[in-house]
C-alpha positions as a Markdown table, in Angstrom:
| # | Residue | x | y | z |
|---|---|---|---|---|
| 1 | Met | -44.8 | 105.2 | -51.1 |
| 2 | Ile | -46.3 | 103.5 | -48.0 |
| 3 | Glu | -49.1 | 104.9 | -46.0 |
| 4 | Leu | -51.3 | 103.7 | -43.1 |
| 5 | Asn | -54.7 | 102.3 | -43.8 |
| 6 | Thr | -56.6 | 102.2 | -40.5 |
| 7 | His | -59.8 | 101.1 | -39.0 |
| 8 | Thr | -60.9 | 100.5 | -35.4 |
| 9 | Val | -60.2 | 97.2 | -33.7 |
| 10 | Ser | -62.1 | 96.1 | -30.6 |
| 11 | Tyr | -60.9 | 94.2 | -27.5 |
| 12 | Ser | -63.2 | 91.3 | -28.4 |
| 13 | Ser | -61.7 | 91.0 | -31.8 |
| 14 | Pro | -57.9 | 91.2 | -31.6 |
| 15 | Ile | -55.4 | 90.4 | -34.3 |
| 16 | Ser | -54.9 | 86.6 | -34.1 |
| 17 | Asp | -52.0 | 86.0 | -36.4 |
| 18 | Ser | -49.3 | 84.0 | -34.6 |
| 19 | Met | -46.5 | 85.5 | -36.8 |
| 20 | Lys | -46.3 | 89.1 | -37.9 |
| 21 | Thr | -43.6 | 91.5 | -38.9 |
| 22 | Tyr | -43.9 | 95.3 | -38.5 |
| 23 | Leu | -42.0 | 98.0 | -40.2 |
| 24 | Val | -41.5 | 100.5 | -37.4 |
| 25 | Gln | -40.7 | 104.1 | -38.1 |
| 26 | His | -39.1 | 104.7 | -34.6 |
| 27 | Leu | -38.4 | 102.1 | -31.9 |
| 28 | Phe | -37.1 | 102.5 | -28.4 |
| 29 | Asp | -36.0 | 99.2 | -27.0 |
| 30 | Gly | -35.4 | 100.3 | -23.4 |
| 31 | Glu | -31.8 | 101.3 | -24.1 |
| 32 | Ser | -31.5 | 103.0 | -27.5 |
| 33 | Leu | -33.7 | 104.8 | -30.0 |
| 34 | His | -33.7 | 103.2 | -33.5 |
| 35 | Asn | -35.2 | 104.3 | -36.9 |
| 36 | Asn | -36.7 | 102.2 | -39.6 |
| 37 | Met | -36.7 | 98.8 | -37.9 |
| 38 | His | -38.3 | 95.4 | -38.5 |
| 39 | Leu | -40.1 | 94.0 | -35.4 |
| 40 | Ser | -41.2 | 90.4 | -35.7 |
| 41 | Val | -43.6 | 88.8 | -33.4 |
| 42 | Glu | -44.3 | 85.0 | -33.0 |
| 43 | Asn | -46.5 | 83.2 | -30.5 |
| 44 | Gly | -46.8 | 86.2 | -28.3 |
| 45 | Leu | -43.1 | 86.9 | -28.0 |
| 46 | Ile | -40.7 | 89.2 | -29.9 |
| 47 | Gly | -38.9 | 87.2 | -32.5 |
| 48 | Ser | -36.3 | 89.7 | -33.7 |
| 49 | Ile | -35.6 | 93.5 | -34.0 |
| 50 | Thr | -33.4 | 94.3 | -37.0 |
| 51 | Ser | -32.7 | 97.2 | -39.3 |
| 52 | Ala | -35.1 | 97.4 | -42.2 |
| 53 | Val | -32.1 | 98.2 | -44.4 |
| 54 | Asn | -30.5 | 94.8 | -43.8 |
| 55 | Ser | -33.6 | 92.7 | -43.2 |
| 56 | Thr | -34.9 | 90.0 | -45.5 |
| 57 | Leu | -38.3 | 90.0 | -43.7 |
| 58 | Lys | -41.4 | 91.2 | -45.5 |
| 59 | Pro | -43.5 | 93.4 | -43.2 |
| 60 | Ser | -47.2 | 92.9 | -43.1 |
| 61 | Ala | -47.9 | 96.2 | -41.3 |
| 62 | Val | -46.3 | 99.6 | -40.9 |
| 63 | Leu | -46.3 | 101.5 | -37.6 |
| 64 | Lys | -45.8 | 105.2 | -38.1 |
| 65 | Gly | -44.7 | 106.8 | -34.8 |
| 66 | Leu | -42.7 | 105.6 | -31.8 |
| 67 | Val | -42.9 | 102.0 | -30.6 |
| 68 | Cys | -41.8 | 101.2 | -27.1 |
| 69 | Ala | -42.3 | 98.6 | -24.4 |
| 70 | Gly | -45.8 | 98.5 | -23.0 |
| 71 | Phe | -46.6 | 100.4 | -19.8 |
| 72 | Ile | -46.8 | 98.6 | -16.5 |
| 73 | Asp | -49.0 | 100.1 | -13.8 |
| 74 | Thr | -48.7 | 98.8 | -10.3 |
| 75 | Gln | -51.6 | 100.8 | -8.9 |
| 76 | Val | -54.9 | 100.6 | -10.7 |
| 77 | Asn | -58.0 | 101.0 | -8.6 |
| 78 | Gly | -60.3 | 101.0 | -11.5 |
| 79 | Gly | -60.9 | 101.9 | -15.1 |
| 80 | Gly | -63.4 | 101.5 | -17.9 |
| 81 | Gly | -66.2 | 102.7 | -15.6 |
| 82 | Val | -65.6 | 100.1 | -12.8 |
| 83 | Leu | -63.9 | 100.2 | -9.5 |
| 84 | Phe | -62.2 | 97.0 | -8.2 |
| 85 | Asn | -63.6 | 97.5 | -4.7 |
| 86 | His | -67.1 | 97.6 | -6.1 |
| 87 | Asp | -66.8 | 94.7 | -8.6 |
| 88 | Gln | -64.5 | 91.7 | -8.4 |
| 89 | Ser | -65.8 | 89.9 | -11.5 |
| 90 | Gln | -64.0 | 88.8 | -14.6 |
| 91 | Ala | -66.0 | 91.2 | -16.6 |
| 92 | Ala | -64.9 | 94.1 | -14.4 |
| 93 | Leu | -61.2 | 93.1 | -14.8 |
| 94 | Arg | -61.7 | 93.0 | -18.6 |
| 95 | Lys | -63.2 | 96.5 | -18.5 |
| 96 | Met | -60.3 | 97.8 | -16.5 |
| 97 | Val | -57.8 | 96.3 | -18.9 |
| 98 | Gln | -59.5 | 97.8 | -21.9 |
| 99 | Gly | -60.0 | 101.1 | -20.2 |
| 100 | His | -56.3 | 101.4 | -19.7 |
| 101 | Ala | -55.0 | 99.6 | -22.8 |
| 102 | Gln | -56.2 | 102.5 | -24.9 |
| 103 | Tyr | -53.6 | 104.6 | -23.1 |
| 104 | Gly | -50.7 | 102.1 | -23.4 |
| 105 | Thr | -51.0 | 100.0 | -20.3 |
| 106 | Thr | -50.2 | 96.4 | -21.2 |
| 107 | Ala | -49.8 | 95.0 | -17.7 |
| 108 | Met | -51.4 | 96.0 | -14.4 |
| 109 | Leu | -52.0 | 95.2 | -10.8 |
| 110 | Pro | -55.7 | 95.7 | -10.1 |
| 111 | Thr | -55.6 | 97.5 | -6.7 |
| 112 | Leu | -57.9 | 96.9 | -3.8 |
| 113 | Ile | -58.3 | 99.8 | -1.5 |
| 114 | Thr | -58.7 | 98.9 | 2.2 |
| 115 | Asp | -61.7 | 96.6 | 2.5 |
| 116 | Ser | -63.1 | 93.7 | 4.4 |
| 117 | Ser | -61.4 | 90.3 | 4.5 |
| 118 | Gln | -64.3 | 88.9 | 2.5 |
| 119 | Thr | -63.8 | 91.4 | -0.3 |
| 120 | Met | -60.1 | 90.7 | -0.2 |
| 121 | Gln | -60.8 | 87.0 | -0.7 |
| 122 | Lys | -63.2 | 87.7 | -3.6 |
| 123 | Ala | -60.6 | 89.9 | -5.2 |
| 124 | Ala | -58.0 | 87.2 | -4.8 |
| 125 | His | -60.3 | 84.6 | -6.4 |
| 126 | Ala | -61.0 | 86.9 | -9.3 |
| 127 | Ile | -57.3 | 87.5 | -9.9 |
| 128 | Ala | -56.4 | 83.8 | -9.6 |
| 129 | His | -59.0 | 83.0 | -12.2 |
| 130 | Ala | -57.7 | 85.8 | -14.5 |
| 131 | Val | -54.1 | 84.5 | -14.1 |
| 132 | Ala | -55.1 | 80.9 | -14.7 |
| 133 | Glu | -56.9 | 82.0 | -17.9 |
| 134 | Ser | -54.0 | 84.2 | -19.0 |
| 135 | Met | -56.3 | 87.2 | -19.2 |
| 136 | Pro | -54.4 | 89.9 | -21.2 |
| 137 | Gly | -53.0 | 92.7 | -19.0 |
| 138 | Ile | -53.5 | 91.1 | -15.6 |
| 139 | Val | -50.2 | 90.1 | -13.9 |
| 140 | Gly | -51.2 | 90.1 | -10.2 |
| 141 | Ile | -52.8 | 92.1 | -7.5 |
| 142 | His | -52.1 | 95.1 | -5.2 |
| 143 | Tyr | -53.6 | 95.2 | -1.8 |
| 144 | Glu | -53.4 | 98.8 | -0.6 |
| 145 | Gly | -54.1 | 98.1 | 3.1 |
| 146 | Pro | -55.7 | 97.2 | 5.4 |
| 147 | Asn | -52.7 | 97.6 | 7.7 |
| 148 | Leu | -52.3 | 101.3 | 7.4 |
| 149 | Ser | -52.1 | 104.4 | 9.7 |
| 150 | Leu | -55.3 | 106.0 | 10.6 |
| 151 | Glu | -53.5 | 109.3 | 10.7 |
| 152 | Lys | -52.5 | 108.9 | 7.0 |
| 153 | Lys | -55.5 | 107.0 | 5.8 |
| 154 | Gly | -56.6 | 109.3 | 2.9 |
| 155 | Ile | -59.8 | 108.0 | 1.4 |
| 156 | His | -59.4 | 104.5 | 3.0 |
| 157 | Ser | -62.1 | 103.4 | 5.4 |
| 158 | Ser | -61.2 | 103.9 | 9.0 |
| 159 | Glu | -63.6 | 101.1 | 10.0 |
| 160 | Gln | -61.6 | 98.6 | 7.8 |
| 161 | Ile | -58.1 | 99.6 | 8.8 |
| 162 | Arg | -57.0 | 96.9 | 11.2 |
| 163 | Pro | -54.0 | 94.8 | 12.4 |
| 164 | Leu | -52.9 | 91.9 | 10.2 |
| 165 | Ser | -55.0 | 88.8 | 10.8 |
| 166 | Asp | -54.3 | 85.2 | 9.9 |
| 167 | Thr | -57.1 | 85.4 | 7.3 |
| 168 | Asp | -55.6 | 88.4 | 5.6 |
| 169 | Leu | -52.1 | 86.9 | 5.8 |
| 170 | Ala | -53.4 | 83.7 | 4.0 |
| 171 | Thr | -54.9 | 85.9 | 1.3 |
| 172 | Phe | -51.6 | 87.8 | 0.8 |
| 173 | Thr | -49.6 | 84.7 | 0.5 |
| 174 | Arg | -51.7 | 82.7 | -2.0 |
| 175 | Lys | -49.6 | 81.3 | -4.8 |
| 176 | Asp | -52.2 | 81.5 | -7.6 |
| 177 | Thr | -52.6 | 85.3 | -7.9 |
| 178 | Gly | -49.5 | 86.2 | -9.9 |
| 179 | Lys | -47.4 | 89.0 | -8.5 |
| 180 | Val | -48.6 | 90.2 | -5.1 |
| 181 | Leu | -47.9 | 93.7 | -3.9 |
| 182 | Val | -49.0 | 94.8 | -0.4 |
| 183 | Thr | -48.9 | 98.4 | 0.8 |
| 184 | Leu | -48.6 | 98.7 | 4.6 |
| 185 | Ala | -47.6 | 101.1 | 7.3 |
| 186 | Pro | -44.4 | 99.9 | 9.0 |
| 187 | Glu | -45.5 | 101.1 | 12.4 |
| 188 | Ser | -48.5 | 98.8 | 12.1 |
| 189 | Val | -46.8 | 95.6 | 11.1 |
| 190 | Pro | -43.8 | 94.1 | 13.0 |
| 191 | Thr | -40.6 | 93.6 | 11.0 |
| 192 | Asp | -40.7 | 89.8 | 11.5 |
| 193 | Val | -44.1 | 89.8 | 9.8 |
| 194 | Ile | -42.7 | 91.9 | 6.9 |
| 195 | Arg | -39.8 | 89.4 | 6.7 |
| 196 | Asp | -42.3 | 86.5 | 6.6 |
| 197 | Leu | -44.4 | 88.2 | 3.8 |
| 198 | Val | -41.2 | 88.7 | 1.7 |
| 199 | Ser | -40.2 | 85.1 | 2.3 |
| 200 | His | -43.5 | 84.1 | 0.7 |
| 201 | Gly | -42.8 | 86.1 | -2.4 |
| 202 | Val | -44.9 | 89.1 | -1.5 |
| 203 | Val | -43.5 | 92.5 | -2.6 |
| 204 | Val | -43.9 | 94.9 | 0.3 |
| 205 | Ser | -44.3 | 98.6 | -0.2 |
| 206 | Leu | -44.6 | 101.2 | 2.5 |
| 207 | Gly | -47.3 | 103.9 | 2.5 |
| 208 | His | -50.2 | 105.6 | 4.3 |
| 209 | Ser | -47.8 | 105.9 | 7.2 |
| 210 | Gly | -46.5 | 108.4 | 9.7 |
| 211 | Ala | -43.5 | 106.2 | 10.5 |
| 212 | Ser | -40.2 | 107.6 | 11.8 |
| 213 | Leu | -37.1 | 107.2 | 9.8 |
| 214 | Asp | -35.8 | 104.5 | 12.1 |
| 215 | Thr | -39.0 | 102.5 | 11.7 |
| 216 | Thr | -39.0 | 102.9 | 8.0 |
| 217 | Ile | -35.4 | 101.8 | 7.7 |
| 218 | Ala | -36.1 | 98.7 | 9.8 |
| 219 | Ala | -38.9 | 97.8 | 7.4 |
| 220 | Ile | -36.5 | 98.1 | 4.5 |
| 221 | Asp | -34.0 | 96.0 | 6.3 |
| 222 | Ala | -36.7 | 93.4 | 6.7 |
| 223 | Gly | -37.3 | 93.3 | 3.0 |
| 224 | Ala | -39.7 | 96.1 | 2.0 |
| 225 | Arg | -38.8 | 97.2 | -1.5 |
| 226 | Gly | -40.9 | 100.1 | -2.3 |
| 227 | Phe | -42.9 | 103.2 | -1.4 |
| 228 | Thr | -46.5 | 103.8 | -2.5 |
| 229 | His | -47.4 | 107.1 | -4.2 |
| 230 | Leu | -44.3 | 109.0 | -3.0 |
| 231 | Phe | -44.9 | 112.2 | -1.1 |
| 232 | Asn | -48.6 | 111.4 | -0.6 |
| 233 | Ala | -49.9 | 110.1 | 2.8 |
| 234 | Met | -46.5 | 109.6 | 4.4 |
| 235 | Ser | -44.4 | 111.3 | 7.1 |
| 236 | Gly | -42.7 | 114.4 | 5.7 |
| 237 | Leu | -39.1 | 115.6 | 5.5 |
| 238 | Thr | -38.2 | 118.1 | 8.2 |
| 239 | Ala | -34.9 | 119.3 | 9.7 |
| 240 | Arg | -34.8 | 117.0 | 12.8 |
| 241 | Asn | -37.4 | 114.4 | 11.7 |
| 242 | Pro | -36.4 | 113.0 | 8.3 |
| 243 | Gly | -39.4 | 110.8 | 8.1 |
| 244 | Met | -40.4 | 108.3 | 5.4 |
| 245 | Ile | -39.8 | 110.7 | 2.5 |
| 246 | Ser | -36.1 | 110.9 | 3.4 |
| 247 | Ala | -35.7 | 107.2 | 3.3 |
| 248 | Ala | -37.6 | 107.0 | 0.0 |
| 249 | Leu | -35.3 | 109.6 | -1.6 |
| 250 | Ser | -32.0 | 108.3 | -0.3 |
| 251 | Asp | -32.1 | 104.5 | 0.1 |
| 252 | Pro | -30.8 | 102.7 | -3.1 |
| 253 | Arg | -32.6 | 99.4 | -2.1 |
| 254 | Val | -36.1 | 100.7 | -2.9 |
| 255 | Ser | -38.3 | 101.8 | -5.8 |
| 256 | Cys | -41.0 | 104.5 | -5.6 |
| 257 | Gly | -44.3 | 105.0 | -7.3 |
| 258 | Leu | -45.1 | 108.5 | -8.3 |
| 259 | Ile | -48.5 | 110.0 | -9.4 |
| 260 | Val | -47.6 | 112.6 | -12.0 |
| 261 | Asp | -51.0 | 114.2 | -12.6 |
| 262 | Leu | -49.7 | 117.4 | -11.2 |
| 263 | Gln | -52.5 | 117.3 | -8.7 |
| 264 | His | -51.0 | 114.9 | -6.1 |
| 265 | Val | -47.4 | 116.1 | -6.3 |
| 266 | His | -45.9 | 119.5 | -7.3 |
| 267 | Ala | -43.8 | 119.5 | -10.4 |
| 268 | Gln | -40.8 | 120.5 | -8.4 |
| 269 | Asn | -41.1 | 117.5 | -6.2 |
| 270 | Cys | -41.5 | 115.2 | -9.2 |
| 271 | Ala | -38.2 | 116.6 | -10.6 |
| 272 | Leu | -36.6 | 116.2 | -7.1 |
| 273 | Ala | -37.7 | 112.5 | -7.0 |
| 274 | Tyr | -36.2 | 112.0 | -10.5 |
| 275 | Gln | -33.0 | 113.6 | -9.5 |
| 276 | Cys | -32.6 | 111.6 | -6.2 |
| 277 | Ile | -34.0 | 108.2 | -7.3 |
| 278 | Gly | -33.4 | 108.1 | -11.0 |
| 279 | Pro | -35.3 | 106.4 | -13.8 |
| 280 | Gln | -34.2 | 102.9 | -12.8 |
| 281 | Arg | -36.2 | 102.9 | -9.6 |
| 282 | Leu | -38.8 | 105.7 | -10.0 |
| 283 | Met | -42.0 | 104.3 | -11.3 |
| 284 | Leu | -44.9 | 106.1 | -12.9 |
| 285 | Val | -48.3 | 105.0 | -11.5 |
| 286 | Thr | -51.8 | 106.3 | -12.1 |
| 287 | Asp | -53.7 | 105.5 | -8.9 |
| 288 | Ala | -56.5 | 105.5 | -11.3 |
| 289 | Met | -60.2 | 105.2 | -10.3 |
| 290 | Ala | -63.1 | 104.0 | -12.4 |
| 291 | His | -63.2 | 107.2 | -14.5 |
| 292 | Val | -60.2 | 106.4 | -16.7 |
| 293 | Gly | -61.3 | 105.1 | -20.1 |
| 294 | Ser | -65.0 | 106.0 | -19.5 |
| 295 | Asp | -67.3 | 109.0 | -19.5 |
| 296 | Leu | -67.9 | 108.5 | -15.7 |
| 297 | Gln | -68.2 | 111.8 | -13.8 |
| 298 | Thr | -69.3 | 110.7 | -10.3 |
| 299 | Leu | -68.7 | 107.6 | -8.3 |
| 300 | Pro | -70.1 | 106.7 | -4.8 |
| 301 | Trp | -67.4 | 106.0 | -2.2 |
| 302 | Leu | -68.2 | 105.1 | 1.4 |
| 303 | Asn | -70.4 | 108.0 | 2.7 |
| 304 | Ser | -69.3 | 110.4 | 0.0 |
| 305 | Thr | -69.0 | 110.9 | -3.8 |
| 306 | Ile | -65.9 | 111.0 | -6.0 |
| 307 | Thr | -66.5 | 113.8 | -8.6 |
| 308 | Lys | -64.4 | 114.5 | -11.7 |
| 309 | Val | -63.8 | 118.1 | -12.5 |
| 310 | Gly | -61.3 | 118.6 | -15.3 |
| 311 | Asp | -58.3 | 116.3 | -14.6 |
| 312 | Lys | -59.0 | 116.1 | -10.8 |
| 313 | Leu | -61.0 | 113.7 | -8.6 |
| 314 | Ser | -62.3 | 115.0 | -5.3 |
| 315 | Leu | -64.5 | 113.9 | -2.5 |
| 316 | Asn | -67.4 | 116.1 | -1.2 |
| 317 | Asp | -65.0 | 117.7 | 1.3 |
| 318 | Gly | -62.6 | 118.7 | -1.5 |
| 319 | Asn | -59.9 | 116.1 | -0.7 |
| 320 | Leu | -58.2 | 114.2 | -3.5 |
| 321 | Ala | -59.7 | 110.8 | -4.2 |
| 322 | Gly | -57.3 | 108.9 | -6.5 |
| 323 | Ser | -56.8 | 110.1 | -10.0 |
| 324 | Cys | -58.2 | 110.1 | -13.5 |
| 325 | Leu | -54.7 | 109.9 | -14.9 |
| 326 | Asp | -53.7 | 107.4 | -17.6 |
| 327 | Met | -50.2 | 106.1 | -18.2 |
| 328 | Ser | -49.5 | 107.9 | -21.5 |
| 329 | Gly | -50.7 | 111.1 | -19.7 |
| 330 | Ser | -48.2 | 110.4 | -16.9 |
| 331 | Val | -45.4 | 109.9 | -19.4 |
| 332 | Arg | -46.3 | 113.2 | -21.2 |
| 333 | Asn | -46.5 | 115.1 | -17.9 |
| 334 | Met | -43.2 | 113.8 | -16.6 |
| 335 | Tyr | -41.4 | 114.4 | -19.9 |
| 336 | Lys | -42.6 | 117.9 | -20.3 |
| 337 | Leu | -41.7 | 118.9 | -16.7 |
| 338 | Leu | -38.2 | 117.4 | -17.0 |
| 339 | Val | -37.6 | 119.2 | -20.3 |
| 340 | Gln | -38.8 | 122.5 | -18.8 |
| 341 | Arg | -36.5 | 122.0 | -15.8 |
| 342 | Arg | -33.5 | 121.1 | -18.0 |
| 343 | Leu | -34.2 | 124.2 | -20.2 |
| 344 | Ala | -34.2 | 126.4 | -17.1 |
| 345 | Ile | -30.7 | 125.3 | -16.1 |
| 346 | Ser | -29.1 | 124.3 | -19.4 |
| 347 | Pro | -26.4 | 126.4 | -21.1 |
| 348 | Lys | -26.9 | 124.3 | -24.3 |
| 349 | Lys | -30.4 | 125.5 | -25.3 |
| 350 | Asp | -30.6 | 127.1 | -28.7 |
| 351 | Gln | -32.0 | 130.4 | -29.8 |
| 352 | Gln | -35.5 | 128.9 | -30.1 |
| 353 | Asn | -35.2 | 127.9 | -26.4 |
| 354 | Thr | -35.2 | 124.2 | -27.1 |
| 355 | Leu | -32.9 | 121.4 | -26.1 |
| 356 | Pro | -30.8 | 119.4 | -28.6 |
| 357 | Thr | -32.7 | 116.5 | -30.0 |
| 358 | Gly | -30.3 | 114.0 | -28.4 |
| 359 | Val | -31.0 | 115.5 | -24.9 |
| 360 | Gln | -34.8 | 115.4 | -25.5 |
| 361 | Asn | -34.5 | 111.8 | -26.6 |
| 362 | Asp | -32.5 | 110.8 | -23.6 |
| 363 | Ile | -35.1 | 112.3 | -21.3 |
| 364 | Leu | -38.0 | 110.6 | -23.2 |
| 365 | Gly | -36.2 | 107.3 | -23.0 |
| 366 | Asn | -35.7 | 107.6 | -19.3 |
| 367 | Val | -39.4 | 108.5 | -18.8 |
| 368 | Leu | -40.5 | 105.6 | -20.9 |
| 369 | Asn | -38.4 | 103.3 | -18.8 |
| 370 | Met | -40.1 | 104.7 | -15.7 |
| 371 | Ala | -43.4 | 103.4 | -17.1 |
| 372 | Ser | -42.1 | 100.0 | -18.2 |
| 373 | Cys | -38.6 | 98.8 | -17.2 |
| 374 | Ala | -38.7 | 100.2 | -13.6 |
| 375 | Pro | -42.0 | 98.6 | -12.6 |
| 376 | Ala | -41.0 | 95.3 | -14.3 |
| 377 | Asn | -37.8 | 95.2 | -12.3 |
| 378 | Phe | -39.7 | 96.1 | -9.1 |
| 379 | Leu | -42.1 | 93.3 | -9.6 |
| 380 | Asn | -39.5 | 90.8 | -10.9 |
| 381 | Leu | -41.5 | 90.4 | -14.1 |
| 382 | Thr | -39.2 | 88.4 | -16.3 |
| 383 | Gly | -39.4 | 89.2 | -20.0 |
| 384 | Phe | -41.3 | 92.5 | -19.5 |
| 385 | Gly | -40.2 | 96.1 | -19.7 |
| 386 | His | -37.9 | 96.0 | -22.8 |
| 387 | Leu | -38.2 | 95.2 | -26.4 |
| 388 | Lys | -35.8 | 92.3 | -27.0 |
| 389 | Ala | -35.9 | 89.0 | -28.7 |
| 390 | Gly | -37.6 | 86.4 | -26.5 |
| 391 | Tyr | -39.4 | 89.1 | -24.4 |
| 392 | Arg | -43.2 | 89.5 | -24.3 |
| 393 | Ala | -44.6 | 91.2 | -27.3 |
| 394 | Asp | -46.2 | 93.9 | -25.2 |
| 395 | Phe | -45.7 | 97.2 | -26.9 |
| 396 | Val | -47.3 | 100.6 | -27.6 |
| 397 | Leu | -47.4 | 102.9 | -30.6 |
| 398 | Leu | -47.1 | 106.6 | -29.7 |
| 399 | Asp | -47.6 | 109.6 | -31.9 |
| 400 | Glu | -45.2 | 112.7 | -31.9 |
| 401 | Asn | -47.1 | 114.2 | -28.9 |
| 402 | Ile | -46.8 | 111.0 | -26.8 |
| 403 | Tyr | -50.5 | 110.0 | -27.2 |
| 404 | Thr | -51.2 | 106.3 | -27.6 |
| 405 | Lys | -52.2 | 105.3 | -31.1 |
| 406 | Ala | -52.4 | 101.5 | -30.6 |
| 407 | Cys | -51.4 | 98.8 | -28.0 |
| 408 | Trp | -50.4 | 95.2 | -28.2 |
| 409 | Ile | -50.4 | 92.5 | -25.5 |
| 410 | Lys | -48.6 | 89.2 | -26.3 |
| 411 | Gly | -48.5 | 90.2 | -29.9 |
| 412 | Gln | -52.3 | 90.8 | -30.2 |
| 413 | Gln | -53.6 | 94.3 | -30.8 |
| 414 | Ile | -56.3 | 95.1 | -28.2 |
| 415 | Ala | -56.6 | 98.9 | -28.5 |
| 416 | Gly | -56.3 | 101.6 | -31.1 |
| 417 | Asn | -56.4 | 101.4 | -34.9 |
| 418 | Lys | -55.7 | 98.2 | -36.8 |
| 419 | Val | -52.7 | 98.8 | -39.1 |
| 420 | Ser | -52.1 | 97.3 | -42.5 |
| 421 | Leu | -49.7 | 97.9 | -45.3 |
| 422 | Lys | -50.9 | 99.8 | -48.4 |
| 423 | Ile | -48.7 | 100.5 | -51.4 |
| 424 | Val | -49.8 | 103.6 | -53.4 |
């Protein structure tokens, strides 16, 4: 009989073995669910994934639960008690990574909410240093603004929202900051500028915008490839004015981020997005503030305070102010609401009002891909988002309730319980 022997491992003391083989109870590789597999890791990459029945490998650890590709979050304002706008240091980035790794995030874009050109430059310097040093978990940066609509600014500073300057353009197009994602309002940035950003390798996403359908489509034609936090802070869908949401739901060229904390977006609209866009292009994001991975309850923001009450973050006026959502929570929420929706319309549910196991597994696989494969494809992150030989050994161990038990980046465990094999 084999059982888990566990003890806590800290971020500062990861597993350092260059070669390791795991006996995995359940494994989802991005396409299929497998049972009783051997997963080998060498030099930060996946060496092989084979059936334990036919394998000659000797596992050095057993993973009880479900192993899947690590989660990739394209919108992380903060975590571990720090907000990127407030602190652009290497220590802050490490706290953000650790704050989210305990919930399965293995790659992120630290996100700078609209700020001054000087703060944008400091953020770029910090990310460039992290990328150069191969800091675990940091793959680039997301600039959410400053070229947004005042009408749809949300919590962004109206004083810092501005036209695109040469200084900001130079920051966006740096070549040393990994993957660069820029959220902009298409009515605020000419299509030739969007085309220029794209030619420099910048991933352009549309958001915080009141743009018409025609303006939105023109931006997509110019190379914009995404929408930031679908349904939130964008022109709505009405009978004679389809707006930005219509383009997001119907254009096959784009991907969409979705905050599934059930505070930002109604469950029905989450299900609608899934139905219209599908798991290949619909991405789970957290829009997390500093609260995730910490005991933080309040956070100063501009002339107000962001307060956590339950699973909701609000300003003093009651408006939403980012989220305290983590990626495994996003996966759980999306999975549950899709199962509930399928139950409501399915003729195949059994007498216990449950779906067949195969259907549940299909839904779970699709949702896991929304947290890994879809964002990897959106950012053109080669070797991420699946569990395959030669891919990054970024993976997560989940329990039966989709809570994160442990997390690995480039083959090194940085969160959860260290696992070892014990024969009894």
